[in-house]
C-alpha angles and dihedrals in degrees: 000000000000122000116256115261118265092243094047108068121192112285126213120183129182138166122203129187107220140129091027094298142058123274112204121199126199110180126179132194130346131106105315097226095047093046094048091049090050090050091052090049092048092052092047089051092053090055090048091051089049091052092049100042107030111125088196093065114079091203097050116116092241091053092048090046090051090053091049094244093125137018128239088252090059092052130085107285088245089071092063090045094052094044090052090050089050091050090050091051090049092052094046092049095044090243099313089116115056139177091212129084121191088346094307128113107261120156092175091120093067105027100076096051092044091050094048091048091052091049092053091049091051091055094045091049089052089061106268111150094207131024133180119180115183114191108188093321098321112108137203115194130192131178120343134300091228137351113292092004122101129208113262127199125198117220112213119234105238092205098046113048112220094017129104125236092195145339117234119209126204092203113149098013132088096215133027136163131201121195131173130197121187150114101261097091106025105021123228098346099132112098128214100228090208095061102022088228132105110293112258107207140139091252131101096179143008120193117192125195117199139138095261128046093211089069099031089058094046094045092050090053094047094046092050090055090049095055129235102295100043091034094053093047091050095047091047089059096052116097119246092004129123127175148186119211124191122193129209087253089059093252111151119211126178142176118263097254099044094100090067089061097049124093 
């Protein structure tokens, strides 16, 4: 058997149903045994996170915490970590991001991005030269898929099924995340924390590009709830963040530096 070409590193792909969606892994390079072990650990961790944070499981720690049956100190340490991240997102967004839903504790809006980001880091730490973790359409990238070739992520056009609104390139950076919040796939599921009801805005989708998926996911959700004008102004002011916003009238708005990330 011939040796693999220098510009075609080993590829390992896997799809896992967990957390109510599908997590897709595309891993390049590294020592095969170490990378496969890291992938198994990453998948196991996703299932653990699901068991701890699922609001659909009556016996999950987050459900029991919401009912006051246990304290944060009695929970897995990850609960305190995620709730602090959620509180930070709420502060940074002036309350437009929230870890509560209909008055009940629900950190769902930050857990998925945080979990995907952690999975990608685990694989990169194990020696993979390129990692893509896609959690239900939100993607964390690390490294490169092959020498001199960056990761690229297609952003779906919410008004034209099957078409792309943009292609984001990770050229020149070691880590990049792309997250989209909108109504095209799941309907009106994003809540306005100030009313407790579905957010009524002029937007159909917000895509945020940032180094870390934890924040890209949270910022996309908050900006969608704000609406296109306030959302764009807020995103423009955040460091290391670019964004693409699409309104129901098919108006496309983007942050000033987004063009540098397209390609």
